[in-house]
PDB file of N, CA, C and O in Angstrom, chain B, residues numbered from 101:
ATOM      1  N   MET B 101      48.570 109.204 101.908  1.00  0.00           N
ATOM      2  CA  MET B 101      48.184 110.480 101.352  1.00  0.00           C
ATOM      3  C   MET B 101      47.791 111.415 102.496  1.00  0.00           C
ATOM      4  O   MET B 101      47.101 111.008 103.431  1.00  0.00           O
ATOM      5  N   ARG B 102      48.224 112.635 102.413  1.00  0.00           N
ATOM      6  CA  ARG B 102      47.924 113.623 103.453  1.00  0.00           C
ATOM      7  C   ARG B 102      46.935 114.647 102.904  1.00  0.00           C
ATOM      8  O   ARG B 102      47.151 115.234 101.844  1.00  0.00           O
ATOM      9  N   TRP B 103      45.871 114.844 103.629  1.00  0.00           N
ATOM     10  CA  TRP B 103      44.860 115.818 103.219  1.00  0.00           C
ATOM     11  C   TRP B 103      45.065 117.102 104.013  1.00  0.00           C
ATOM     12  O   TRP B 103      45.400 117.066 105.197  1.00  0.00           O
ATOM     13  N   THR B 104      44.869 118.198 103.371  1.00  0.00           N
ATOM     14  CA  THR B 104      44.974 119.482 104.062  1.00  0.00           C
ATOM     15  C   THR B 104      43.580 120.017 104.349  1.00  0.00           C
ATOM     16  O   THR B 104      42.594 119.605 103.738  1.00  0.00           O
ATOM     17  N   LYS B 105      43.529 120.931 105.280  1.00  0.00           N
ATOM     18  CA  LYS B 105      42.255 121.579 105.609  1.00  0.00           C
ATOM     19  C   LYS B 105      41.842 122.508 104.470  1.00  0.00           C
ATOM     20  O   LYS B 105      42.688 123.042 103.754  1.00  0.00           O
ATOM     21  N   PRO B 106      40.553 122.691 104.316  1.00  0.00           N
ATOM     22  CA  PRO B 106      40.111 123.722 103.356  1.00  0.00           C
ATOM     23  C   PRO B 106      40.627 125.086 103.814  1.00  0.00           C
ATOM     24  O   PRO B 106      40.767 125.330 105.013  1.00  0.00           O
ATOM     25  N   LEU B 107      40.902 125.948 102.887  1.00  0.00           N
ATOM     26  CA  LEU B 107      41.421 127.270 103.242  1.00  0.00           C
ATOM     27  C   LEU B 107      40.520 128.010 104.216  1.00  0.00           C
ATOM     28  O   LEU B 107      41.011 128.719 105.094  1.00  0.00           O
ATOM     29  N   SER B 108      39.221 127.857 104.074  1.00  0.00           N
ATOM     30  CA  SER B 108      38.304 128.563 104.976  1.00  0.00           C
ATOM     31  C   SER B 108      38.538 128.158 106.425  1.00  0.00           C
ATOM     32  O   SER B 108      38.376 128.984 107.324  1.00  0.00           O
ATOM     33  N   GLU B 109      38.915 126.904 106.673  1.00  0.00           N
ATOM     34  CA  GLU B 109      39.207 126.459 108.038  1.00  0.00           C
ATOM     35  C   GLU B 109      40.567 126.959 108.491  1.00  0.00           C
ATOM     36  O   GLU B 109      40.729 127.358 109.644  1.00  0.00           O
ATOM     37  N   ALA B 110      41.533 126.940 107.605  1.00  0.00           N
ATOM     38  CA  ALA B 110      42.880 127.364 107.959  1.00  0.00           C
ATOM     39  C   ALA B 110      42.929 128.849 108.331  1.00  0.00           C
ATOM     40  O   ALA B 110      43.756 129.257 109.146  1.00  0.00           O
ATOM     41  N   TRP B 111      42.059 129.642 107.745  1.00  0.00           N
ATOM     42  CA  TRP B 111      42.069 131.084 107.984  1.00  0.00           C
ATOM     43  C   TRP B 111      40.890 131.559 108.835  1.00  0.00           C
ATOM     44  O   TRP B 111      40.659 132.763 108.950  1.00  0.00           O
ATOM     45  N   LYS B 112      40.153 130.637 109.425  1.00  0.00           N
ATOM     46  CA  LYS B 112      38.984 130.988 110.237  1.00  0.00           C
ATOM     47  C   LYS B 112      39.332 131.961 111.368  1.00  0.00           C
ATOM     48  O   LYS B 112      38.529 132.820 111.732  1.00  0.00           O
ATOM     49  N   TRP B 113      40.540 131.811 111.915  1.00  0.00           N
ATOM     50  CA  TRP B 113      40.944 132.693 113.005  1.00  0.00           C
ATOM     51  C   TRP B 113      40.855 134.157 112.595  1.00  0.00           C
ATOM     52  O   TRP B 113      40.572 135.015 113.431  1.00  0.00           O
ATOM     53  N   GLN B 114      41.091 134.454 111.322  1.00  0.00           N
ATOM     54  CA  GLN B 114      41.006 135.849 110.883  1.00  0.00           C
ATOM     55  C   GLN B 114      39.572 136.358 110.919  1.00  0.00           C
ATOM     56  O   GLN B 114      39.328 137.502 111.302  1.00  0.00           O
ATOM     57  N   ALA B 115      38.642 135.533 110.532  1.00  0.00           N
ATOM     58  CA  ALA B 115      37.235 135.936 110.549  1.00  0.00           C
ATOM     59  C   ALA B 115      36.736 136.128 111.974  1.00  0.00           C
ATOM     60  O   ALA B 115      35.870 136.964 112.230  1.00  0.00           O
ATOM     61  N   ASP B 116      37.291 135.344 112.905  1.00  0.00           N
ATOM     62  CA  ASP B 116      36.854 135.397 114.303  1.00  0.00           C
ATOM     63  C   ASP B 116      37.672 136.356 115.164  1.00  0.00           C
ATOM     64  O   ASP B 116      37.347 136.551 116.335  1.00  0.00           O
ATOM     65  N   ALA B 117      38.705 136.947 114.621  1.00  0.00           N
ATOM     66  CA  ALA B 117      39.640 137.767 115.394  1.00  0.00           C
ATOM     67  C   ALA B 117      38.957 138.991 116.007  1.00  0.00           C
ATOM     68  O   ALA B 117      38.138 139.653 115.369  1.00  0.00           O
ATOM     69  N   ALA B 118      39.315 139.267 117.250  1.00  0.00           N
ATOM     70  CA  ALA B 118      38.771 140.434 117.949  1.00  0.00           C
ATOM     71  C   ALA B 118      39.172 141.737 117.261  1.00  0.00           C
ATOM     72  O   ALA B 118      38.471 142.743 117.369  1.00  0.00           O
ATOM     73  N   CYS B 119      40.292 141.714 116.560  1.00  0.00           N
ATOM     74  CA  CYS B 119      40.793 142.931 115.921  1.00  0.00           C
ATOM     75  C   CYS B 119      40.202 143.160 114.539  1.00  0.00           C
ATOM     76  O   CYS B 119      40.515 144.165 113.901  1.00  0.00           O
ATOM     77  N   ARG B 120      39.375 142.275 114.071  1.00  0.00           N
ATOM     78  CA  ARG B 120      38.820 142.394 112.722  1.00  0.00           C
ATOM     79  C   ARG B 120      38.064 143.715 112.578  1.00  0.00           C
ATOM     80  O   ARG B 120      37.189 144.036 113.382  1.00  0.00           O
ATOM     81  N   GLY B 121      38.410 144.455 111.563  1.00  0.00           N
ATOM     82  CA  GLY B 121      37.739 145.723 111.300  1.00  0.00           C
ATOM     83  C   GLY B 121      38.378 146.929 111.970  1.00  0.00           C
ATOM     84  O   GLY B 121      38.001 148.066 111.685  1.00  0.00           O
ATOM     85  N   MET B 122      39.346 146.696 112.861  1.00  0.00           N
ATOM     86  CA  MET B 122      40.020 147.826 113.512  1.00  0.00           C
ATOM     87  C   MET B 122      40.962 148.496 112.528  1.00  0.00           C
ATOM     88  O   MET B 122      41.477 147.862 111.607  1.00  0.00           O
ATOM     89  N   ASP B 123      41.176 149.764 112.734  1.00  0.00           N
ATOM     90  CA  ASP B 123      42.110 150.512 111.906  1.00  0.00           C
ATOM     91  C   ASP B 123      43.520 149.956 112.096  1.00  0.00           C
ATOM     92  O   ASP B 123      43.920 149.658 113.221  1.00  0.00           O
ATOM     93  N   SER B 124      44.268 149.815 111.016  1.00  0.00           N
ATOM     94  CA  SER B 124      45.609 149.239 111.100  1.00  0.00           C
ATOM     95  C   SER B 124      46.573 150.096 111.918  1.00  0.00           C
ATOM     96  O   SER B 124      47.596 149.589 112.381  1.00  0.00           O
ATOM     97  N   SER B 125      46.273 151.379 112.107  1.00  0.00           N
ATOM     98  CA  SER B 125      47.158 152.236 112.898  1.00  0.00           C
ATOM     99  C   SER B 125      47.209 151.810 114.359  1.00  0.00           C
ATOM    100  O   SER B 125      48.119 152.205 115.087  1.00  0.00           O
ATOM    101  N   VAL B 126      46.243 151.010 114.794  1.00  0.00           N
ATOM    102  CA  VAL B 126      46.271 150.469 116.152  1.00  0.00           C
ATOM    103  C   VAL B 126      47.460 149.514 116.296  1.00  0.00           C
ATOM    104  O   VAL B 126      48.050 149.420 117.373  1.00  0.00           O
ATOM    105  N   PHE B 127      47.809 148.814 115.233  1.00  0.00           N
ATOM    106  CA  PHE B 127      48.822 147.759 115.282  1.00  0.00           C
ATOM    107  C   PHE B 127      50.151 148.112 114.637  1.00  0.00           C
ATOM    108  O   PHE B 127      51.177 147.527 114.984  1.00  0.00           O
ATOM    109  N   PHE B 128      50.155 149.053 113.708  1.00  0.00           N
ATOM    110  CA  PHE B 128      51.378 149.387 112.990  1.00  0.00           C
ATOM    111  C   PHE B 128      51.786 150.818 113.301  1.00  0.00           C
ATOM    112  O   PHE B 128      50.986 151.749 113.199  1.00  0.00           O
ATOM    113  N   SER B 129      53.041 150.973 113.682  1.00  0.00           N
ATOM    114  CA  SER B 129      53.516 152.286 114.113  1.00  0.00           C
ATOM    115  C   SER B 129      53.695 153.249 112.952  1.00  0.00           C
ATOM    116  O   SER B 129      54.081 152.854 111.852  1.00  0.00           O
ATOM    117  N   PRO B 130      53.408 154.519 113.215  1.00  0.00           N
ATOM    118  CA  PRO B 130      53.688 155.527 112.198  1.00  0.00           C
ATOM    119  C   PRO B 130      55.207 155.748 112.110  1.00  0.00           C
ATOM    120  O   PRO B 130      55.943 155.425 113.043  1.00  0.00           O
ATOM    121  N   THR B 131      55.652 156.287 111.011  1.00  0.00           N
ATOM    122  CA  THR B 131      57.068 156.580 110.832  1.00  0.00           C
ATOM    123  C   THR B 131      57.564 157.464 111.964  1.00  0.00           C
ATOM    124  O   THR B 131      56.962 158.492 112.277  1.00  0.00           O
ATOM    125  N   GLY B 132      58.656 157.058 112.567  1.00  0.00           N
ATOM    126  CA  GLY B 132      59.271 157.873 113.613  1.00  0.00           C
ATOM    127  C   GLY B 132      58.740 157.652 115.013  1.00  0.00           C
ATOM    128  O   GLY B 132      59.252 158.254 115.957  1.00  0.00           O
ATOM    129  N   GLU B 133      57.736 156.816 115.182  1.00  0.00           N
ATOM    130  CA  GLU B 133      57.205 156.579 116.526  1.00  0.00           C
ATOM    131  C   GLU B 133      58.249 155.852 117.362  1.00  0.00           C
ATOM    132  O   GLU B 133      58.795 154.839 116.925  1.00  0.00           O
ATOM    133  N   ARG B 134      58.530 156.353 118.546  1.00  0.00           N
ATOM    134  CA  ARG B 134      59.554 155.774 119.411  1.00  0.00           C
ATOM    135  C   ARG B 134      59.116 155.841 120.875  1.00  0.00           C
ATOM    136  O   ARG B 134      58.146 156.511 121.228  1.00  0.00           O
ATOM    137  N   GLY B 135      59.850 155.137 121.696  1.00  0.00           N
ATOM    138  CA  GLY B 135      59.752 155.239 123.148  1.00  0.00           C
ATOM    139  C   GLY B 135      58.368 155.048 123.726  1.00  0.00           C
ATOM    140  O   GLY B 135      57.649 154.123 123.349  1.00  0.00           O
ATOM    141  N   PRO B 136      57.990 155.934 124.654  1.00  0.00           N
ATOM    142  CA  PRO B 136      56.727 155.785 125.388  1.00  0.00           C
ATOM    143  C   PRO B 136      55.485 155.750 124.489  1.00  0.00           C
ATOM    144  O   PRO B 136      54.539 155.015 124.771  1.00  0.00           O
ATOM    145  N   ALA B 137      55.485 156.536 123.418  1.00  0.00           N
ATOM    146  CA  ALA B 137      54.317 156.550 122.524  1.00  0.00           C
ATOM    147  C   ALA B 137      54.131 155.174 121.883  1.00  0.00           C
ATOM    148  O   ALA B 137      53.007 154.685 121.767  1.00  0.00           O
ATOM    149  N   ARG B 138      55.219 154.563 121.475  1.00  0.00           N
ATOM    150  CA  ARG B 138      55.145 153.238 120.857  1.00  0.00           C
ATOM    151  C   ARG B 138      54.693 152.191 121.873  1.00  0.00           C
ATOM    152  O   ARG B 138      53.848 151.349 121.569  1.00  0.00           O
ATOM    153  N   ARG B 139      55.252 152.245 123.065  1.00  0.00           N
ATOM    154  CA  ARG B 139      54.852 151.280 124.102  1.00  0.00           C
ATOM    155  C   ARG B 139      53.368 151.416 124.444  1.00  0.00           C
ATOM    156  O   ARG B 139      52.685 150.409 124.631  1.00  0.00           O
ATOM    157  N   ARG B 140      52.865 152.641 124.526  1.00  0.00           N
ATOM    158  CA  ARG B 140      51.433 152.844 124.817  1.00  0.00           C
ATOM    159  C   ARG B 140      50.563 152.263 123.710  1.00  0.00           C
ATOM    160  O   ARG B 140      49.574 151.586 123.991  1.00  0.00           O
ATOM    161  N   ARG B 141      50.925 152.524 122.443  1.00  0.00           N
ATOM    162  CA  ARG B 141      50.147 151.996 121.329  1.00  0.00           C
ATOM    163  C   ARG B 141      50.189 150.479 121.311  1.00  0.00           C
ATOM    164  O   ARG B 141      49.161 149.835 121.101  1.00  0.00           O
ATOM    165  N   GLU B 142      51.365 149.898 121.530  1.00  0.00           N
ATOM    166  CA  GLU B 142      51.482 148.440 121.525  1.00  0.00           C
ATOM    167  C   GLU B 142      50.670 147.811 122.644  1.00  0.00           C
ATOM    168  O   GLU B 142      50.009 146.794 122.431  1.00  0.00           O
ATOM    169  N   GLU B 143      50.708 148.397 123.824  1.00  0.00           N
ATOM    170  CA  GLU B 143      49.928 147.850 124.942  1.00  0.00           C
ATOM    171  C   GLU B 143      48.432 147.990 124.678  1.00  0.00           C
ATOM    172  O   GLU B 143      47.659 147.090 125.007  1.00  0.00           O
ATOM    173  N   ALA B 144      48.022 149.100 124.090  1.00  0.00           N
ATOM    174  CA  ALA B 144      46.604 149.270 123.736  1.00  0.00           C
ATOM    175  C   ALA B 144      46.185 148.210 122.726  1.00  0.00           C
ATOM    176  O   ALA B 144      45.092 147.653 122.831  1.00  0.00           O
ATOM    177  N   ALA B 145      47.033 147.928 121.760  1.00  0.00           N
ATOM    178  CA  ALA B 145      46.720 146.890 120.758  1.00  0.00           C
ATOM    179  C   ALA B 145      46.607 145.528 121.430  1.00  0.00           C
ATOM    180  O   ALA B 145      45.681 144.770 121.144  1.00  0.00           O
ATOM    181  N   ARG B 146      47.536 145.215 122.313  1.00  0.00           N
ATOM    182  CA  ARG B 146      47.492 143.912 123.018  1.00  0.00           C
ATOM    183  C   ARG B 146      46.218 143.800 123.846  1.00  0.00           C
ATOM    184  O   ARG B 146      45.578 142.748 123.867  1.00  0.00           O
ATOM    185  N   SER B 147      45.852 144.874 124.523  1.00  0.00           N
ATOM    186  CA  SER B 147      44.677 144.807 125.395  1.00  0.00           C
ATOM    187  C   SER B 147      43.386 144.591 124.592  1.00  0.00           C
ATOM    188  O   SER B 147      42.428 144.016 125.107  1.00  0.00           O
ATOM    189  N   ARG B 148      43.358 145.043 123.348  1.00  0.00           N
ATOM    190  CA  ARG B 148      42.175 144.860 122.493  1.00  0.00           C
ATOM    191  C   ARG B 148      42.066 143.459 121.939  1.00  0.00           C
ATOM    192  O   ARG B 148      40.984 143.035 121.532  1.00  0.00           O
ATOM    193  N   THR B 149      43.172 142.732 121.917  1.00  0.00           N
ATOM    194  CA  THR B 149      43.150 141.401 121.324  1.00  0.00           C
ATOM    195  C   THR B 149      43.227 140.286 122.348  1.00  0.00           C
ATOM    196  O   THR B 149      43.213 139.113 121.974  1.00  0.00           O
ATOM    197  N   ARG B 150      43.308 140.611 123.617  1.00  0.00           N
ATOM    198  CA  ARG B 150      43.317 139.581 124.659  1.00  0.00           C
ATOM    199  C   ARG B 150      41.937 138.987 124.806  1.00  0.00           C
ATOM    200  O   ARG B 150      40.932 139.682 124.653  1.00  0.00           O
ATOM    201  N   PRO B 151      41.886 137.698 125.104  1.00  0.00           N
ATOM    202  CA  PRO B 151      40.564 137.081 125.349  1.00  0.00           C
ATOM    203  C   PRO B 151      39.834 137.816 126.475  1.00  0.00           C
ATOM    204  O   PRO B 151      40.433 138.177 127.488  1.00  0.00           O
ATOM    205  N   GLY B 152      38.556 138.025 126.281  1.00  0.00           N
ATOM    206  CA  GLY B 152      37.743 138.701 127.288  1.00  0.00           C
ATOM    207  C   GLY B 152      37.792 140.207 127.219  1.00  0.00           C
ATOM    208  O   GLY B 152      37.214 140.875 128.076  1.00  0.00           O
ATOM    209  N   SER B 153      38.468 140.769 126.220  1.00  0.00           N
ATOM    210  CA  SER B 153      38.516 142.240 126.137  1.00  0.00           C
ATOM    211  C   SER B 153      37.363 142.771 125.347  1.00  0.00           C
ATOM    212  O   SER B 153      37.240 143.983 125.173  1.00  0.00           O
TER     213      SER B 153
END
């Protein structure tokens, strides 16, 4: 028999995430966003979620 983790353990990473509570616009592009603007937003999002940020 295989036991699974309780859901609270399986999703704990969400509760502990550095991005918790941030506005979703940090991570999801607005309609029509392209090129340098998109790269800047994506890099800003990555920098906020890296360990030690």
